[in-house]
C-alpha positions as CSV (number, residue, x, y, z in Angstrom):
1,M,149.1,145.4,49.5
2,K,146.1,143.1,50.1
3,I,144.2,141.6,47.3
4,E,140.6,141.0,48.0
5,R,138.9,138.1,46.4
6,P,135.2,138.3,45.8
7,D,134.6,134.8,47.2
8,D,135.9,135.5,50.7
9,E,132.4,136.7,51.9
10,G,130.8,133.4,52.5
11,V,130.8,130.4,54.7
12,T,133.5,127.8,54.3
13,L,132.7,124.1,54.0
14,I,134.3,123.5,57.4
15,E,132.1,126.1,59.0
16,L,129.0,124.7,57.3
17,I,129.8,121.2,58.6
18,L,130.4,122.5,62.1
19,Y,127.1,124.4,62.2
20,M,125.3,121.3,60.9
21,L,126.9,119.1,63.7
22,I,125.9,121.7,66.4
23,A,122.3,121.8,65.0
24,G,122.2,118.0,64.9
25,V,123.3,117.7,68.6
26,I,120.7,120.3,69.6
27,L,118.0,118.5,67.6
28,A,118.9,115.1,69.2
29,L,118.7,116.6,72.7
30,V,115.3,118.2,72.0
31,S,114.0,115.0,70.4
32,A,115.2,112.9,73.4
33,T,113.4,115.3,75.8
34,F,110.2,115.1,73.8
35,I,110.3,111.3,73.6
36,N,111.0,111.0,77.4
37,G,108.1,113.3,78.1
38,W,105.8,111.4,75.8
39,M,106.7,108.0,77.5
40,A,106.3,109.5,81.0
41,Q,102.8,110.8,80.0
42,A,101.8,107.4,78.7
43,S,103.0,105.7,81.9
44,T,101.2,108.2,84.1
45,T,98.0,107.7,82.1
46,D,98.2,103.9,82.6
47,R,98.9,104.3,86.3
48,D,95.9,106.8,86.6
49,A,93.6,104.3,84.8
50,A,94.7,101.4,86.9
51,T,94.4,103.3,90.1
52,G,90.9,104.5,89.1
53,Q,89.8,101.0,88.4
54,A,91.2,99.7,91.6
55,N,89.5,102.5,93.6
56,L,86.1,101.8,91.8
57,V,86.2,98.1,92.7
58,S,87.4,98.7,96.2
59,A,84.7,101.3,96.9
60,S,82.0,99.1,95.4
61,L,83.0,96.2,97.6
62,Q,83.5,98.3,100.8
63,K,80.1,100.1,100.5
64,S,78.1,97.1,99.5
65,I,79.5,94.5,101.9
66,R,79.4,96.9,104.9
67,N,75.7,97.3,104.2
68,A,75.2,93.5,103.6
69,G,73.6,91.0,106.0
70,A,75.5,88.0,104.7
71,L,77.8,87.1,101.8
72,S,78.7,83.9,99.9
73,L,81.6,82.9,97.7
74,T,79.9,80.6,95.2
75,T,81.2,77.4,93.6
76,G,84.3,77.5,95.8
77,T,86.3,79.5,93.1
78,S,86.6,82.6,95.2
79,D,86.2,84.6,92.0
80,T,82.5,85.1,92.5
81,L,80.9,86.9,95.4
82,V,77.2,87.3,96.1
83,A,75.7,89.4,99.0
84,R,72.3,90.5,100.2
85,V,72.6,94.3,100.7
86,A,70.4,96.6,102.6
87,T,69.1,99.4,100.3
88,G,67.0,101.5,102.7
89,T,64.9,101.2,105.8
90,N,63.2,97.9,104.8
91,G,64.6,97.1,101.4
92,S,67.4,94.8,100.2
93,E,68.8,93.5,96.9
94,C,71.2,90.9,95.8
95,R,74.6,92.1,94.5
96,A,77.3,90.0,92.8
97,W,80.8,90.4,91.6
98,K,82.5,87.9,89.3
99,R,86.0,87.9,87.7
100,T,86.1,86.3,84.3
101,A,88.9,84.2,82.8
102,S,89.9,87.2,80.7
103,G,90.4,89.4,83.9
104,D,87.1,91.4,83.6
105,L,85.3,92.1,86.9
106,L,81.6,92.0,86.3
107,Y,78.9,93.4,88.6
108,K,75.2,92.8,88.9
109,T,72.3,93.8,91.1
110,S,68.9,92.0,91.3
111,S,65.9,91.7,93.5
112,A,66.1,87.9,93.2
113,A,68.8,85.3,93.5
114,I,71.7,85.8,91.0
115,D,73.0,82.9,88.9
116,P,76.8,83.5,88.8
117,N,77.1,81.2,85.7
118,A,74.8,83.3,83.5
119,T,76.7,86.5,82.9
120,T,74.2,88.1,80.5
121,G,73.2,91.5,81.8
122,W,76.2,92.0,84.0
123,T,78.1,95.3,84.0
124,T,81.8,95.4,83.5
125,L,83.1,97.2,86.5
126,A,86.9,96.9,85.7
127,T,89.2,95.2,83.2
128,G,92.7,93.8,83.8
129,I,92.0,92.4,87.3
130,E,94.6,89.8,88.0
131,G,95.8,87.7,91.0
132,G,94.9,84.4,92.6
133,P,91.4,83.9,94.1
134,I,90.5,87.6,94.6
135,F,87.8,86.9,97.4
136,S,88.1,85.0,100.6
137,A,85.8,84.8,103.6
138,S,86.6,83.7,107.1
139,S,82.9,83.7,108.1
140,A,79.5,84.5,106.5
141,T,80.1,88.2,107.2
142,R,83.8,88.8,106.8
143,L,85.3,89.4,103.3
144,T,88.9,89.8,102.4
145,Y,89.9,90.8,98.9
146,S,93.2,90.9,97.1
147,F,93.8,91.7,93.4
148,T,96.0,93.6,91.0
149,A,94.5,96.1,88.6
150,E,96.7,96.1,85.4
151,V,96.6,98.7,82.6
152,G,99.4,98.7,80.1
153,D,102.7,98.1,81.9
154,T,101.3,99.4,85.2
155,S,100.1,97.2,88.1
156,I,98.3,98.5,91.2
157,P,97.9,96.0,94.0
158,I,94.8,96.3,96.2
159,R,94.1,94.5,99.4
160,G,91.3,95.1,101.9
161,A,88.8,93.6,104.3
162,V,85.3,94.5,105.2
163,T,82.6,93.0,107.6
164,A,78.9,92.8,106.7
165,Q,77.1,94.8,109.4
166,A,73.5,95.0,108.3
167,V,70.6,93.1,109.8
168,I,68.2,92.4,107.0
169,P,64.7,91.1,108.0
170,G,62.9,88.9,105.4
171,G,63.9,88.6,101.8
172,G,65.0,85.5,100.1
173,P,68.6,84.3,99.7
174,C,70.7,85.6,96.9
175,W,72.5,82.3,96.3
């Protein structure tokens, strides 16, 4: 004869502890997956921002210098570049790029000579631009550039060269 006790219809303490351990393991796995995904997304965002900045600077330099008649690295720092750029059939303007001590790359256009020491009115083209001297010139028409665009923990190295090809009649010097 079997005697039934009314308290046999429940969960024992051992079962409850076992269920809690299983739930804890599953929660830890889900949390780790979520955190890894969040960190990967942050890294991808930094890489995308750095690549975007590097492409913007590179495209600006390539297009402008290719349409320039001559260029000049001012004050021997190789962190400031000035060029006279053809803008149409008979027009031209001065364009300048300058990296600041904080790593900002500034850009300016003007119809007259540009003073690289007066940065008022310059536009910030990119931030986090690092490296040694970023500009070098083997002649008055050949520019080589090398820099690293940094955003967060991501660094994107950029190197390139371009030759000024335009013939610009008249117009004063930009430097």
